[in-house]
N, C-alpha and C positions, 0 to 999 in steps of 0.2 A: 784759733789757730793763727801763730805769726806765720807770716811770708817771708822768705829771705829777700823777695822784690815785688814791689808794686811797682806796675808800668801803668802809666797814664797816657794813654794815647794808642788808637787802636788803627791807625793808620800804619804804612808801610813802615813806619819808625818803631813804630813801639812792638807790631808782632814779630818782626825781624829780631830783633833787640829782645825780646821777651823769650823767642826760639831760642837762642844763643844762651842767654842766661839760666833757660830752663836746664843746662848741663852742667851748672853749678848750684842749683838749687829751686826750691818751689818759686813759684811766678804766680801772682794776681795780674792780670792785665783788666782794666778799667776803660772802656769806651763809654762816653758820655751819651753819644748818639743812639739809634736804634739799629745799626749796621758796623761792621769794621767798614774801615776805608769809606767813610762818607764825604770827609770834606775834600781835600786836596789830592789825597789816593785816589778819590774815586773819579777824579776830572783829570787825570793825568793824560797826553798825548801818547804816552807809552812806548816811548823810541827806544832804543839804544844805542846809543852814539859817542864812541868811546872818546873822542875829541872833542865833546860838547862840554863848555863849562869854564871855572875858575881851574887853574892850574894842578890845584890838590883835589879837586874833582874829577878831574881828567884821570888822575893816579888813583882814586878810588873806584871810577869806571873801569880800568884796566884791571885791577884787581879783583874784579868782580865777574870777571869775563867767564873764567872757568864755572864757575857754579850757575852762573845763568844757563849754560850749555847742560849743567847735568842736573840740577835741581827738580825734583819731580818728573824724572824724564827730559828737560829740558825746556825752557820758558821763552825761547826765541822763534822767530821766523823770520824769513826774509821781507824785507820793504824797500831800502835803498833811500839815498836823501842827494836830492837834486837841488842845489843853489842858484839861486837867481837873481842877475842883477840887471836893470835897465838904464835907460838914459840918466847920464849924472851920477850912477852908482856902480861906476867902474872902479873905482879907487877901493870904495869899501869892500867890493865882492872880491874883488883879487887879493885885499888881505885876508877876509874870511877864508878863502880857498887855500892860502898858504898855512894859515893858523888851523885849519882843522884839515890839514893832508889830504884835500881833495883832489881828484883827477880834475884838469880844466878840460872843456869839451866845448865845441862850436854849438851855436842856436842851431843848427840842423840835427845835430846829434842828439841836442837834448829834447828837440820835438819828437823826435823816433821812439824816445821812452815816456812822453807824453804827450798825446796827440792835440791836445786843446793849446796848446802854447802857440801864444802870438810873437810869431819870430822876427816879425819887426820891431818890437819891443825890447825882446831878450837881447842884452849886448855882453853880457858875461854869464857863464854856466859852469858850475862845479859838481862833479858826480861822487857819491862813495856808496860802494855795493855793499859794503859791511855795515850798514845801519839796517836795524834789527825790530821788527816788533816785541814788545815784551806783553804776554800774559797776564797781565796786572793781578786779574781778580785769583788765577789759579796761584800765583805767587804768594799772595797774602793768605790765602786758604791754606797753601802749603806751611807757613811759619805758623798760624794758628793751630794747625792739627798737631804740628811739634811739639808744642805747649802743651796742650791737652795730652797728648800721649805720654810727656813726662809728668803728668799728674796735675798741672798748672791748671788754674780757673781763668776762663774769660767773661765777664760780665760787660753785657752792653746795656744802654740806658742807664749807664753809670755815672752820672755829671758828679765831679767831686766838687763837694761845697765849702770843705773843713779842711787843713789841713795841722796839725800841731806835733812838734817832737817831744815826747813825754817817757821819762824811763829806760832813755837809750833806744826807743821803736819810733817809729813815724805812725802816727794814729789819722787814718783817712776817712773822712766822712762822706759820705754820699748816699742818696733817697733817705731810707730810715736805718742805715747800715752804718757800722764804724769798724774797720779792718786795721790791722797793726803788720808793719814790716820793718824789715833792718835797713834796707835801702830803698830808696825810691828814684823811679828811673822817670824821667820828666819827657817824654815823646808825644807832648800836647801839639805839635804843629804851631799854627797860628797863636795859640794860647800858650806856649813854653813861658813866656816871660811872666804871665798871669800865676800860672802855676806856682811858678819860683818865688814869685810875690807872697803867694798864700802860704808858703812852708817856710817865710822868714829868709830867704836867698835872695840878695840882687839880681835886680834883672840885667840881661846882657844888653839889653837893645836892639833886640830883635824885630824886624820890621816885615809885617805881611804886604805883599804887594798883589793886587788883583789881575790876573790874567783871564780874557773871556774866548767862548768859544761860539761859533754858529756853524748849525747841523745843517745843510741842503741836500737835496736829490744832487744824485750823480750828472755831473755837466752833460748834458745832451743825453741822458739815459745811457750813457756808455758802463761798460762794464770797467769799473777804476779796480778792483780788487787788486791786480799787478801793478797799479802805478806805484811809484815812490811818495814818500814824503817832499812838498816841495816846501823849500825856505827861501823867502826874501833876504836879500845883502842887508847886515848889520840886525839881523832877526828882525824884520820890520814886519815881517806877516810870516804865516805859514797855513799850508794846506795838507791834506791828508786824507786818504780812503778812511772809511769807518761804516765798516758792517753794510758793504753795499752802498752807502752814502757817500757824502763829502764834508768835511769840516775844515772850516778857513777860521783861524784867531790873527785878533790884531797883534798880537805877541806883545800886549802893552804890559806894564808894570807900574801900576797905578797905587801908591800909599794909600793906604784905607786907615782911617781915625782909631778903628780898634777893630779885633778879629770878630768875624760873624759869618753864618752861611749868605757866603758870596752870591750878588747875581749880577747879570752883564748889565753895561748901559746902551741902549738904541745906538747915541751918537757914536761912541766908542767901537762899536761892531760895525756902523756904517763905515765910519775912516779906516778902518782896518781893510773890511771890502775892498773899497776905494783903491787902497794899494795894490791887493792883489789882481784887481779886475783888467787892468793894462794888459798883464802877462798871459792873460789867456784870453780866446775867440768866444767863449761861452759865456753868455753875460748871466750874472746872479740876478734870478726872478723871485724865488721865494727860500724862506729861512724856514724850515720844519721845525726847528726846536735850537735853543740857546741856553748856555750856560755858563758858570766862573767859578774861578778857585785861588785861593790865596797860596801864593808863592812865599816861603817866609824865608828871609835871609838876616846874615849876622852882617854886623857893620862893615866887615871884610869881605863878604860874599862866600866864607868858607864853611863849611858842614860845622858843626859841636857837637865833639862826641868825646865823652869820658867824665870823670867825677868835677863836681867842683873843687878847685884849689883851695885844702886847707878840710874838706868835707868828703871824705871817700862815701858817708853814706846817702849822695845826692849826686846823681848822675844826667848827664845833657846829653840827650839823643835828637837835636833841634838843629833848626838853619838849612833843612836839605833843599829849600829854594827852587823845588821843581825837577831834582836830581833824585829825588828818594829813591824810585824803582831799579836805576841803572845803580846806582851806589850801595845798594841795601847790603847785599851778601858780603863785601869786604867793611862796609862802617858797622856791621854789627858783629862782626868777628872782632874789630879792633876795639869794640865797646865791651865785650866780653873779655879778651886778652888783657883790657887794662883793669878790670874790676878784679879780675882773677891774680891781677901781678903777673903777667905772662909777658915775656916778649914780643910785641906785636910782629907780624910779618912784614908789614911795611917799614918803608925806611924811616929813619928818626926823625928827619925834618919835614917829613910828611906827616907824621903823628903830632909833631910840635906845632905843626899849623893846622890843626884840626881840634886839639885840646883847649877847651875852656879858658885854661891860662894864660893864654896868649890875647886874652880879652881883659883879663884881669891884672895886667901890669906883671905879667911873666911869673905869675905864679901866687900872686897876694891875696888872701883869702877875704872871701865879702865880708864885709862888716856885719 
């Protein structure tokens, strides 16, 4: 069987793009791990914050909101975002509050929302009511069901080891199998440049950056389920309720030499907790679990969506950089529109800032 689309990558990028493309033809989705959303997608902070990210990312966030509210009965639930600045961070906090359109509030108002805040350390606070949790697992499964309902296939444990273009078709080898497809969709996350090189397409210079998270008991044994996400000025750390417990991240962006199954470094976690600790009255005494993921960015930090210049048979869905879930509805629609030759709903300048053309000198095909 010849597939119309072979999608490489089973995170939110691949499943959402595969679901949209299944409206245009047959889809085969290949995920190298033993589960969908194993790497970055499985390690997301799972927050929808429309004003968070690069300007074109913000445009995608906002264009995605209606579907977040409607897909699978709605994927969002209340959370709220509280940005905090301490001594010496006032200028950065003020800039963040302006950039994100937050409501400035006093330390006393902030502690009314999060009772463990150390009001003597909080010098700036900004609030956004409409920051929302995303049910990430339900979102991935919704898109996977859409692919299967259209007659598509999803294969896990299918790590690609060879790609060739022969007779007008892509021939993709994995395990002991070989499949053929008309269009190759590169949604391989931190591995996207490697997949491109395997296919004979010049890499884009995507950079995987590690971000770590520590999970700990709820501070002081409190019920944290209704608390907002806390964000340090300049995104220097964040904290958030997590299934009755509490997670703290250093919010680091440390480049890695090569894509891999990321793990946290103890010193990086300790530094992040040290930045968080002065803002709260409850000391961190125990970490129950920790993990890390790779947030992959293009050189200009925008997502990369659409066909390779001069190669309509190779489509990029890459560079999500930690914004994959909140941008997925609009990003996947754009990919399908570009593949189908339809007029995108997004403004033309936003589309131009997302297409891979901008990284190829304005549309010069790869050598």
